[in-house]
Every structure is written in structure tokens, then in C-alpha cells.
C-alpha positions as CSV (number, residue, x, y, z in Angstrom):
1,M,-13.9,1.6,9.0
2,T,-11.5,4.3,8.8
3,E,-9.3,4.2,5.6
4,L,-5.5,5.2,5.9
5,L,-5.3,8.8,7.6
6,H,-2.7,11.5,7.5
7,P,-3.6,13.9,10.2
8,T,-1.5,16.7,10.9
9,L,-1.7,18.8,14.1
10,V,-1.6,22.8,13.1
11,Y,-2.9,24.2,16.5
12,F,-3.0,23.4,20.3
13,V,-4.1,25.7,23.1
14,W,-5.0,24.8,26.9
15,K,-6.9,27.6,27.9
16,D,-9.3,29.2,30.5
17,C,-12.2,31.4,28.8
18,S,-13.8,33.8,30.7
19,P,-17.7,34.5,30.6
20,S,-16.7,37.4,27.8
21,W,-15.0,34.7,25.6
22,K,-17.0,33.8,22.5
23,L,-16.2,32.5,18.8
24,D,-17.9,34.5,16.2
25,N,-19.5,32.8,13.3
26,A,-17.2,31.2,10.8
27,K,-16.5,28.4,8.6
28,L,-13.9,26.2,9.2
29,T,-11.1,25.2,6.9
30,K,-9.7,22.7,9.3
31,Y,-10.9,19.9,11.5
32,A,-11.2,21.1,14.8
33,L,-11.5,19.1,18.4
34,T,-12.4,20.7,21.9
35,F,-12.1,18.9,25.0
36,I,-14.1,20.4,27.8
37,L,-12.2,19.9,31.1
38,E,-14.3,22.3,33.6
39,G,-17.7,24.4,33.0
40,S,-20.0,24.7,30.2
41,A,-20.3,26.2,26.7
42,E,-22.9,26.6,24.2
43,Y,-22.3,25.8,20.5
44,E,-24.1,26.5,17.3
45,V,-22.8,24.3,14.6
46,D,-24.4,24.4,11.4
47,G,-27.6,25.8,12.6
48,R,-27.9,23.4,15.4
49,T,-27.4,24.4,19.2
50,F,-25.3,22.1,21.8
51,H,-24.9,22.6,25.4
52,V,-21.3,21.2,26.1
53,K,-20.0,20.7,29.6
54,K,-17.0,18.9,31.3
55,G,-16.2,15.6,30.0
56,D,-17.6,16.4,26.8
57,V,-15.7,16.5,23.3
58,V,-16.9,19.0,20.4
59,F,-15.7,17.7,16.7
60,L,-16.1,20.2,14.1
61,S,-15.7,19.0,10.5
62,I,-13.9,21.1,7.7
63,N,-16.3,23.4,5.8
64,S,-18.7,23.5,8.9
65,S,-19.9,26.8,10.3
66,R,-19.9,27.3,14.2
67,K,-20.0,29.9,16.8
68,A,-19.9,29.7,20.5
69,S,-19.9,31.2,23.8
70,T,-19.2,30.2,27.6
71,E,-20.2,31.7,31.1
72,G,-16.5,30.2,31.9
73,M,-14.7,27.1,31.0
74,S,-11.1,25.2,30.8
75,C,-10.8,23.5,27.6
76,V,-8.0,21.9,25.1
77,A,-8.4,22.9,21.5
78,L,-6.8,21.4,18.5
79,D,-7.0,22.2,14.6
80,F,-5.6,19.7,12.4
81,V,-5.9,18.9,8.8
82,L,-5.9,15.7,6.6
83,G,-4.5,14.7,3.3
84,P,-6.3,15.3,0.1
85,G,-9.6,13.4,0.0
86,E,-9.3,12.0,3.6
87,E,-12.0,12.7,6.0
88,I,-13.1,11.9,9.7
89,R,-16.8,11.4,11.1
90,L,-17.5,11.7,14.5
91,P,-20.6,13.0,16.6
92,V,-20.4,16.9,16.9
93,V,-20.5,16.4,20.6
94,F,-19.8,13.0,22.6
95,S,-18.4,11.9,26.0
96,P,-15.7,9.3,26.0
97,E,-15.8,7.0,28.7
98,D,-12.0,7.3,29.2
99,F,-12.1,11.1,28.8
100,Q,-9.6,11.7,31.6
101,E,-7.0,9.3,29.8
102,Y,-6.3,12.1,27.4
103,L,-5.2,14.6,30.1
104,W,-1.7,13.0,30.1
105,Y,-1.8,13.4,25.9
106,F,-2.6,17.0,26.6
107,H,0.1,17.8,29.3
108,E,2.9,16.2,27.1
109,I,1.8,17.8,23.8
110,N,1.3,21.2,25.8
111,Y,5.0,20.9,27.0
112,E,6.5,19.9,23.2
113,W,4.2,22.6,21.4
114,L,5.3,25.4,23.9
115,Q,8.9,24.8,22.7
116,Q,8.5,24.3,19.1
117,D,11.7,23.1,18.0
118,P,12.2,20.3,15.4
119,A,12.4,17.1,17.9
120,G,9.3,18.6,20.2
121,N,7.1,18.9,17.2
122,M,7.8,15.6,16.1
123,R,7.1,14.2,19.6
124,S,3.7,16.4,19.5
125,Q,2.7,15.3,16.2
126,A,3.2,11.6,17.6
127,L,1.4,11.8,20.6
128,F,-1.6,13.7,18.7
129,L,-1.8,10.6,16.2
130,L,-2.0,8.3,19.6
131,A,-4.6,10.6,20.9
132,L,-6.7,10.8,17.5
133,H,-6.5,6.9,17.4
134,R,-7.5,6.6,20.6
135,L,-10.4,8.8,20.1
136,L,-11.8,7.0,16.7
137,Y,-11.1,3.4,18.0
138,R,-11.3,3.1,21.4
139,S,-14.1,5.4,22.7
140,G,-17.0,3.6,21.2
141,H,-16.5,4.8,17.7
142,E,-15.2,1.4,16.3
143,Q,-15.2,-1.1,19.1
144,G,-14.1,-4.5,17.8
145,N,-15.5,-7.7,18.4
146,P,-12.9,-9.5,20.7
147,H,-13.5,-12.8,18.3
148,V,-12.8,-10.9,15.4
149,E,-9.8,-9.1,16.8
150,K,-8.5,-12.4,17.9
151,I,-8.6,-13.9,14.7
152,K,-7.1,-10.6,12.9
153,R,-4.5,-10.8,15.4
154,Y,-3.7,-14.4,14.4
155,I,-3.6,-14.0,10.6
156,V,-1.2,-11.2,10.9
157,E,0.9,-13.3,13.1
158,H,0.7,-16.3,11.1
159,F,0.0,-14.7,7.4
160,N,2.7,-17.1,5.8
161,E,1.0,-20.3,7.2
162,K,-2.1,-22.2,5.7
163,L,-5.3,-20.4,7.0
164,T,-8.9,-21.2,6.7
165,V,-12.2,-20.0,8.1
166,Q,-12.6,-23.3,9.9
167,S,-9.3,-23.2,11.7
168,L,-9.8,-19.6,12.5
169,A,-12.7,-20.3,13.8
170,E,-11.5,-23.0,16.0
171,I,-8.9,-20.6,17.4
172,A,-11.6,-18.1,18.1
173,R,-13.8,-20.9,19.3
174,I,-16.8,-19.9,17.4
175,N,-19.0,-21.6,14.7
176,P,-17.3,-21.1,11.2
177,V,-20.7,-19.9,9.5
178,Y,-21.3,-17.4,12.4
179,C,-17.3,-16.6,12.0
180,G,-17.5,-15.4,8.5
181,A,-20.9,-13.5,9.1
182,L,-19.1,-11.8,12.1
183,F,-15.9,-10.9,10.3
184,K,-18.1,-9.8,7.4
185,K,-20.0,-7.3,9.6
186,Q,-17.2,-5.8,11.6
187,E,-14.6,-5.4,8.5
188,G,-16.3,-5.1,5.6
189,C,-14.8,-8.2,3.7
190,T,-14.6,-11.9,4.1
191,V,-11.9,-13.7,6.0
192,S,-10.3,-14.8,2.7
193,E,-10.2,-11.1,1.4
194,Y,-8.6,-9.9,4.8
195,I,-5.8,-12.6,4.6
196,N,-5.0,-11.9,1.4
197,R,-4.8,-8.1,2.0
198,V,-2.1,-9.0,5.0
199,R,-0.2,-11.2,2.7
200,I,0.0,-8.7,-0.6
201,N,0.9,-6.0,2.1
202,K,3.9,-8.0,3.4
203,A,4.7,-9.2,0.0
204,A,4.7,-5.4,-1.3
205,S,7.1,-4.6,1.7
206,L,9.4,-7.5,0.4
207,L,9.5,-6.4,-3.2
208,G,10.0,-3.1,-2.1
209,T,13.4,-4.1,-0.8
210,G,14.6,-5.2,-4.2
211,E,16.2,-8.0,-2.0
212,Y,13.3,-10.8,-3.2
213,T,12.2,-12.2,-6.5
214,V,8.5,-12.2,-7.2
215,S,8.4,-15.9,-6.4
216,E,10.2,-15.6,-3.1
217,A,7.6,-13.0,-2.0
218,A,5.0,-14.9,-3.0
219,Y,6.2,-17.9,-1.0
220,K,7.1,-16.4,2.2
221,T,3.6,-14.7,2.3
222,G,2.0,-18.0,2.2
223,F,1.2,-17.9,-1.4
224,S,1.6,-21.7,-2.8
225,D,0.7,-20.6,-6.7
226,I,2.5,-18.1,-8.3
227,Y,-0.3,-17.4,-10.9
228,H,-2.8,-17.0,-8.1
229,F,-0.3,-14.7,-6.3
230,S,0.3,-12.6,-9.4
231,N,-3.5,-12.2,-10.0
232,C,-4.3,-11.5,-6.5
233,F,-1.4,-8.8,-6.2
234,K,-2.6,-6.8,-9.5
235,R,-6.0,-6.8,-8.4
236,F,-5.1,-5.1,-5.0
237,V,-2.3,-2.8,-6.0
238,G,-3.0,-2.1,-9.7
239,M,0.0,-3.5,-11.4
240,S,2.1,-6.8,-11.5
241,P,4.4,-7.8,-8.9
242,S,7.1,-7.3,-11.2
243,A,6.1,-4.0,-12.1
244,Y,5.8,-3.0,-8.6
245,R,9.2,-4.6,-7.7
246,S,10.8,-2.1,-10.4
247,T,8.9,1.0,-9.2
248,P,11.3,3.4,-7.3
249,F,8.6,4.4,-4.9
250,F,6.8,2.2,-2.9
251,P,3.7,2.6,-0.6
252,S,4.0,1.2,3.2
253,Q,0.6,-0.6,3.0
254,I,-1.4,-1.0,0.0
255,F,-5.1,-1.3,1.6
256,P,-4.9,-0.6,5.5
257,G,-8.4,0.1,6.2
258,G,-11.2,-2.5,6.2
259,S,-13.2,-1.2,3.6
260,A,-10.4,-0.4,1.1
261,Y,-11.0,-3.5,-1.3
262,P,-11.1,-3.5,-5.3
263,D,-14.3,-4.3,-6.6
């Protein structure tokens, strides 16, 4: 699963490339995405050759080397950066089934990008995040099992209630044993770990306001035992609930990615 990312769009262009267009060999200092809208091109990425056409997406990772040429194409190119230690992994070339759906994002980003005013820049960044999210999570990169997605949504909406694998399996209408195995396979954690993560995230949010005591935050997020809550909170966050409550800076989420669990 993809952990919490902080992508920032730093370059955007919608362009028509003539047969004389080419990209000289260079090592990238940013991530790059190119959507081929019309025509075709040839890319050489880290010594491998790729022939791309309309409907293809070219993903170039940071530090990769590339060069390219074309006999004529229309494309949208985006460069972006991530936060320290963050990374995105995608195939160098792939073809999303919903490729045409991205055109709306590109039209809107292009409109805002060309104006380069603060409000427009904020909107273009937001649109880019939506497009990138769609690319990562809806284009076959990480398709979720409908049973698991139903269980996750129920947990998020009922985190303060008593939740068990048995009751969640009944909601999803699948066998409890199969439910646990399926959930672990997709999310990289057990159902109980996921429940605790959601609860701790909410508890951290409550404590961050300074309006709730540790006991109140525990009970409002489904914990009936304050000691279990404190131990669980410290395991996930790295500090006690009381210490977190008195810290001046509060992360919005503790472990938003499915694989970000403490050992």
C-alpha cells in the first residue's frame, strides 16, 4: 500500500510536439508523468526502449535517465516532487482504462496553471492531487476487494462501537476466517490492527484540540480500558496520550497508509 505522500506539482504543460522534437538524455531530479493524447513516441529509460502511443502514460521516477523522440504527438507533461523519504512506484509505461477521464483534470489544471495566481495555483495543486490519486488507486495499481472496502468503510463510520471480525464478516457476508485472511492480504495488517489505527488516529485528533482528557478521548473512540488505550497509543504514536496532548504540533494522521504499522 502507498503510505502518506506529499506530492507538489512543479511543472505542467499541454503541448504538440513536431517530428523535430526530442528530449536529450538526462538524469531526472523530479518525478515525471506524460500522458500521450495523440500520436506516438519512443522513450529510452535507463537503457530500456519503450514505444508509446495514444492512451499510454509514461512514468519516470526520480534519478532515472531518459531520452525521447517522436514523429509527432500531443501530450500532457507533469513534473512533481515528493516529501523527504517518500516514493511512488508505477510501471514505466501503462495504459489506464479510464484514460479519457483525465482530460477534464488537464483542462482545468491548464486553465489555472497559465494564470499563475495564488488561488489558481492552489486549485491546480488540488486537481493534480485528485488526478494522481485516481492514477494510483483506480487504474489497476491498487484495486480494492469490495468486501474489504465495505469492512473498512464500516470501521471508519463505526469506530466507537464494539467491532469484531465475526460481526464485520457478517456485514460483508463472508466467512470470518476468509475475512481475516482477505483483509490481511490486501491491507498488510489484521482487522484488529486496522481498527486500532482508525481509533488512535481519531483519538489523536481529539487530543490535539486540547478539549478532551485522555480518558474522554479513549472512550469516545471505542476503548473501554484506559490502560489498553494508553499502551496502544504509545505503540502507534511513540509517546503517551498525555504527552501527545501537551505537544504543540499534532500530525493530522498517525498511520494513514495500510503498511505503516509499528513492529
